[in-house]
Each structure stands twice: as C-alpha cells, then as structure tokens.
N, C-alpha and C positions, 0 to 999 in steps of 0.2 A: 910280326914276329908271332908265333902261336903261343896262346895262354896252355900253361901249364896248371895241373892241379894237383896236386899229391894229399892221398886219402890212405889211412891205414886201413888193412881188411873190413875191419868192420864197420869202417864210414863207408868205404867201397857198397858194401852190401845195406847198408843202411839206405843209400839213396839208388841202387839197383832194382832191389827188389818191388818197392813200389811202383817205379816208371814198368817195370814186367810187368806187372798185375794187372796194369792202365792198359798194356799192350794187349795183352790177352783178352780183358774185356771188350775191346776197341776190334779185336779180330772177329767178333761173330761167330765163335764156335770153331774155327779153322785154325789148324796148328801154326803155332809158331816158332821159330829158330832163334835160338841166343846163342849168340860166337863165344868163346875163350878161347883167347890165343896167347904163346908167350913161349918163350924159352923152354928149355930144362930146367927144373926145380924150382919156377919162378911163383908158384901156386895156383895156377892154373885151376887144376885137380883138385885140390882144397878149394878153392873159391867155388865150382860148379859144385861141389857136392854140399855147400854150404848152402849155394842157392836154390838148390833143390829141395832140400831139407826147409827152407825158412816157406818156401813156394807152398809145398806141400803140409805145413804146419797151418797155413791159412786155409787151401781148399786141398785136404787128402788125395791124393792120387790125382792131381792135376800137372807134375812136372815129373821129367824124366830126365836122368842122364844119358848122354850119347856120346863115349869117349872116343876118340879117332886113335888112338894104341892101336885097338884092333886091324887097324888097316896098313899097319908094317908088312910086309912081304914075307910071306914065311921065311924061317931062318934058311932054308934049305935053297931057296931060291936065289936070297941074297950071297949066300957061301957059291952057289953057283955061278953068280957073277962076280965073284970075285970081290964083291965088296963090304965083305964080312965086317971092315975096319970102319967103314962110313954108315954102320946099321945106324937108323934114325934118323938120317940125313934126307932131305927133302924127296930124293931120288930114290928113296928104300920105302917108300909108302905107296900103298894100292889107290893113289889118288882120284882115278874115273869112278874105281868100284867104290869109294868113300862117295861120290857126288852121288853116283846112281844109289846107293845106299838112303841117303838123306831126301833124295827127292821120293823113291818109293815113300821112304817113312813118312813124311811132310803129308804125304796123300791117305795114308792107309786108314782102314777101319776095322782093321783085325790083330791081334799081337802080331810082332814083331820082333824076330830075335837078330842079336847081332853080335859080331866077334870083339871078342877082347885081347887083351895082351898079359901072359902071365911072367911076370919078374921071375917065379920060382923055374923056370920051365927056358925061359927068355925064348919064347915064340906064341903066336897067333894062337887062341883057342876059342872055336868055333861055338856060338849060342851060349857067349858069357852072359847077356844080360839081354832083358826082354821089353820092350816098351807097352802098354797097355792100350786099347785104344781110347780110354777116357785122357790120357795126359796130352795136356792141349798145349803145352810149354816145352820145348827139347832144348834141353843147355847142352851145347856141343862143346867139346872142349878138345884141342889137341894143336 
C-alpha cells in the first residue's frame, strides 16, 4: 500500500521550494522543468505562481511560469470539430505543440514567448508570456 501525505498548500511550498533550489543548483546552469498537474480548480495555477514568486524572491529572475492553458486548441477549431461541449478535455489540447514548445524552451538562450488562454474571450492569446534567458527553473502547470 502506498504511503499518503497530506499537506496544506503552505506546507507543500515549504517542502518544494528548497528541493527545487537544490535541483537547480545541481543542474549546473541547465534549465530544469518542474511540472504541476491536476484537475480544474485544484489550485495548480495558484501553487505554480507561488512557487515562482518564492524562487524569484531567493534568486530574482531565476524562475518562470509556463502555463499549458495556451495550448488549448483555438475555439474555432474546436467548434469545427464539433467538440465545443468538451473544451478543456485532453483531446482539445495541442499536445504535440506543447511538447515541442517545452523542448525548445528547455534549450533556448534567447527570450521565448508563449501562448496563454484568456478567460475573458475564452480563447488562446498568442505571446501571452515571455521566458527570459536567465530563468533556469520552468514551473510548468496544466
């Protein structure tokens, strides 16, 4: 039987951030990606933003948030597929594009912009965020 651990968000942060800092130090200047996954409304976006803020408080500019939401299929494409009722389901994401983006970002030495998702227009927005070259920790959530 697997062990279970129950932590408050603050307890989780207190454990994660020092571990991530150790991983960054051990990476020897290479970028590392930390992934947070969970269902809608589970708090992953909030947790990811907190991790980035805490890492940047220790080492300014060292961490960047990389949200998966920008890799939803464009709304028009989902409608054309007849899948508007299933928007947000795994089959309505551009998964291969997300993997390709992460691979590029992991090795990039220049600023890289990525897409985001606007709840206001319920669609993808190009160039919603930019990861600067000095960011060595990518906190990926989705």
